[in-house]
C-alpha positions in Angstrom: 33.1 -156.2 183.7 36.7 -156.1 182.6 37.8 -155.1 179.1 39.2 -158.5 178.4 35.9 -160.2 179.4 34.0 -157.7 177.3 36.2 -158.4 174.3 35.6 -162.1 174.7 31.8 -161.4 174.8 32.0 -159.2 171.7 33.9 -162.0 169.8 31.2 -164.4 170.7 28.6 -162.0 169.4 30.6 -161.7 166.1 30.8 -165.5 165.8 27.0 -165.8 166.3 26.5 -163.0 163.7 28.3 -165.1 161.2 25.8 -168.0 161.5 23.1 -166.2 159.4 25.7 -165.5 156.7 26.7 -169.2 156.6 23.0 -170.1 156.3 22.5 -167.7 153.4 25.7 -169.0 151.7 24.3 -172.6 151.9 20.8 -171.8 150.5 19.9 -172.9 147.0 19.7 -170.2 144.3 20.2 -169.9 140.5 22.8 -168.4 138.2 22.7 -167.8 134.5 24.0 -170.6 132.4 26.5 -168.2 130.7 28.6 -168.5 133.9 29.7 -172.0 132.7 28.9 -171.8 128.9 30.3 -168.7 127.2 28.3 -169.6 124.0 25.0 -169.1 125.9 23.4 -165.8 124.9 22.7 -163.4 127.8 19.1 -162.9 126.8 18.3 -166.6 127.2 16.5 -167.7 130.3 18.6 -170.7 131.1 19.6 -170.9 134.7 21.6 -173.5 136.7 21.2 -174.4 140.3 23.7 -172.8 142.7 24.4 -172.1 146.4 24.3 -168.8 148.0 21.0 -167.0 148.4 22.3 -163.4 148.3 25.5 -163.9 146.4 25.4 -167.3 144.5 29.0 -168.4 144.8 29.0 -172.1 143.8 27.3 -173.7 140.8 26.0 -177.1 141.8 24.3 -178.1 138.5 26.4 -179.0 135.5 24.4 -179.9 132.3 25.5 -183.2 130.7 26.1 -181.3 127.4 28.9 -179.3 129.1 30.6 -182.4 130.3 32.5 -182.6 133.6 33.4 -179.2 134.9 36.0 -178.8 137.6 35.1 -177.5 141.0 37.2 -174.3 140.6 35.4 -173.5 137.3 32.1 -173.7 139.2 33.2 -171.2 141.9 32.3 -167.6 141.3 35.2 -165.7 142.8 33.7 -162.3 142.9 30.7 -163.5 144.9 32.9 -165.6 147.1 35.0 -162.4 147.8 31.8 -160.5 148.7 30.8 -163.3 151.1 34.2 -163.1 152.7 34.0 -159.3 153.0 30.5 -159.6 154.6 31.9 -162.2 157.0 34.7 -159.8 158.0 32.4 -156.8 158.7 30.9 -158.0 162.0 34.3 -159.3 163.2 36.1 -156.0 162.2 33.4 -153.9 163.9 33.7 -155.9 167.1 37.5 -155.5 167.1 37.2 -151.8 166.6 34.7 -151.6 169.4 37.0 -153.4 171.8 39.9 -151.2 170.7 37.8 -148.0 171.4 36.7 -149.3 174.8 40.2 -150.2 175.8 41.5 -146.8 174.7 38.7 -145.0 176.5 39.2 -147.1 179.7 42.9 -146.3 179.8 42.3 -142.6 179.7 39.9 -142.6 182.6 41.2 -142.1 186.2 40.9 -145.0 188.5 38.0 -144.7 191.0 
């Protein structure tokens, strides 16, 4: 198996590893209402529906009392950054693996 072919296979594995992350990011979850309403006390148990099972990143429920809230106000940037970092981990590890294998194969004498 050539290094180029192995690198392509590793990238396919990385792409497949991102599928569970996309699934987790699409799952319904809840966030505290204070994310949209700063007057909401933190000890209250009011929660809004959101997306992202592990890191809720998008608030999908806007109470009528708050009125229309723009899309960008409903995005939680910190959680979106965590999802982005998690998505990069498998890809970065695969690139590092390919680089190590290429370096190792260059140093070996030809058979």
